[in-house]
C-alpha positions as CSV (number, residue, x, y, z in Angstrom):
1,M,2.6,6.4,0.7
2,L,3.8,9.5,-1.2
3,S,1.6,11.8,0.9
4,T,3.0,10.2,4.0
5,I,6.6,10.8,2.7
6,R,5.8,14.5,2.0
7,F,4.1,14.9,5.4
8,L,6.9,13.4,7.4
9,V,9.6,15.3,5.6
10,A,7.7,18.6,6.0
11,K,7.2,17.8,9.7
12,H,10.9,17.0,10.1
13,L,11.8,20.4,8.5
14,N,9.2,22.3,10.5
15,F,7.6,23.4,7.2
16,A,4.1,24.3,8.4
17,F,2.4,24.9,5.1
18,C,3.3,21.5,3.6
19,T,2.8,19.7,6.9
20,D,-0.8,21.0,7.1
21,F,-1.4,20.5,3.4
22,N,-0.3,16.8,3.4
23,K,-1.9,16.1,6.8
24,N,-5.3,17.2,5.2
25,I,-4.6,14.8,2.3
26,L,-3.9,12.0,4.7
27,K,-7.1,12.7,6.5
28,K,-9.0,12.6,3.2
29,Q,-7.4,9.2,2.6
30,G,-9.0,8.0,5.9
31,L,-6.2,8.4,8.4
32,S,-7.2,9.6,11.9
33,D,-5.3,12.2,14.0
34,E,-4.2,9.2,16.1
35,D,-2.8,7.5,13.0
36,I,-0.9,10.7,12.1
37,D,0.4,11.3,15.6
38,E,1.6,7.6,15.8
39,M,3.5,7.7,12.5
40,T,5.0,11.1,13.4
41,K,6.6,9.4,16.4
42,D,7.5,6.3,14.5
43,P,7.3,6.4,10.7
44,L,7.5,2.6,10.5
45,K,4.0,2.5,12.2
46,A,2.4,4.4,9.4
47,P,-0.8,2.6,8.2
48,L,0.6,1.6,4.8
49,E,0.6,-1.5,2.5
50,D,2.9,-4.4,3.3
51,N,6.2,-3.3,1.8
52,E,5.6,0.5,2.1
53,P,6.9,1.1,5.6
54,A,10.4,0.0,4.6
55,M,10.4,2.5,1.7
56,L,9.2,5.2,4.1
57,G,11.9,4.4,6.5
58,F,14.5,4.5,3.8
59,V,13.4,7.9,2.5
60,M,13.4,9.3,6.0
61,K,16.9,7.9,6.7
62,A,18.1,9.4,3.4
63,I,16.6,12.8,4.3
64,K,18.0,12.9,7.8
65,S,21.4,11.2,7.2
66,P,22.2,10.7,3.5
67,D,25.7,9.5,4.3
68,A,24.2,6.7,6.4
69,V,22.4,5.1,3.4
70,E,24.2,1.9,2.4
71,Q,23.9,-0.7,-0.3
72,Q,22.2,-3.0,2.1
73,D,19.3,-0.5,2.5
74,M,18.8,-0.7,-1.3
75,D,19.1,-4.5,-1.2
76,Q,16.4,-4.7,1.5
77,L,14.0,-2.7,-0.7
78,H,14.8,-4.8,-3.7
79,D,14.1,-7.9,-1.6
80,L,10.6,-6.5,-0.8
81,G,9.9,-6.0,-4.5
82,W,10.8,-2.4,-5.0
83,T,12.6,-1.4,-8.2
84,D,15.3,1.2,-8.6
85,R,12.7,3.4,-10.3
86,D,10.4,3.0,-7.3
87,I,13.2,3.9,-4.9
88,L,14.1,7.0,-7.0
89,D,10.5,8.1,-7.2
90,A,10.0,7.9,-3.5
91,L,13.3,9.6,-2.7
92,V,12.6,12.4,-5.2
93,H,9.3,13.1,-3.3
94,G,11.2,13.5,-0.1
95,V,14.1,15.5,-1.5
96,N,11.7,17.9,-3.3
97,M,10.2,18.7,0.1
98,V,13.6,19.8,1.3
99,G,14.1,22.0,-1.7
100,S,10.6,23.5,-1.4
101,S,11.1,24.2,2.2
102,M,14.4,26.0,1.7
103,L,12.9,28.0,-1.1
104,M,9.8,29.1,0.8
105,K,11.8,29.8,4.0
106,T,14.4,31.9,2.0
107,L,11.6,34.0,0.4
108,K,9.8,34.2,3.8
109,M,6.8,32.6,2.2
110,D,6.5,30.2,5.2
111,A,5.6,33.1,7.5
112,V,2.1,33.4,5.9
113,C,1.1,29.9,7.1
């Protein structure tokens, strides 16, 4: 799931290096190009374990619209068995992609990809 989070956030940010890097990781984990294209269109269709699509959707919502996240989003994840620590870990993976993207773009390091 963490590679999926990193891939989708990098894709959302047009961060080519990390998009390609994480796509290759997903392929090594057995995902096909079709699987990756499908989850790019709809993250909730990512081929993940039972409760993981909800976490993925939460992280993408937080990255795209942090002000839109509400307590009920957290409650839904708790109801699916996720702990606060799990939520924080997943969210940190997504947020770190944002920071890395900004840093690489600022230093023009994304142009080498």
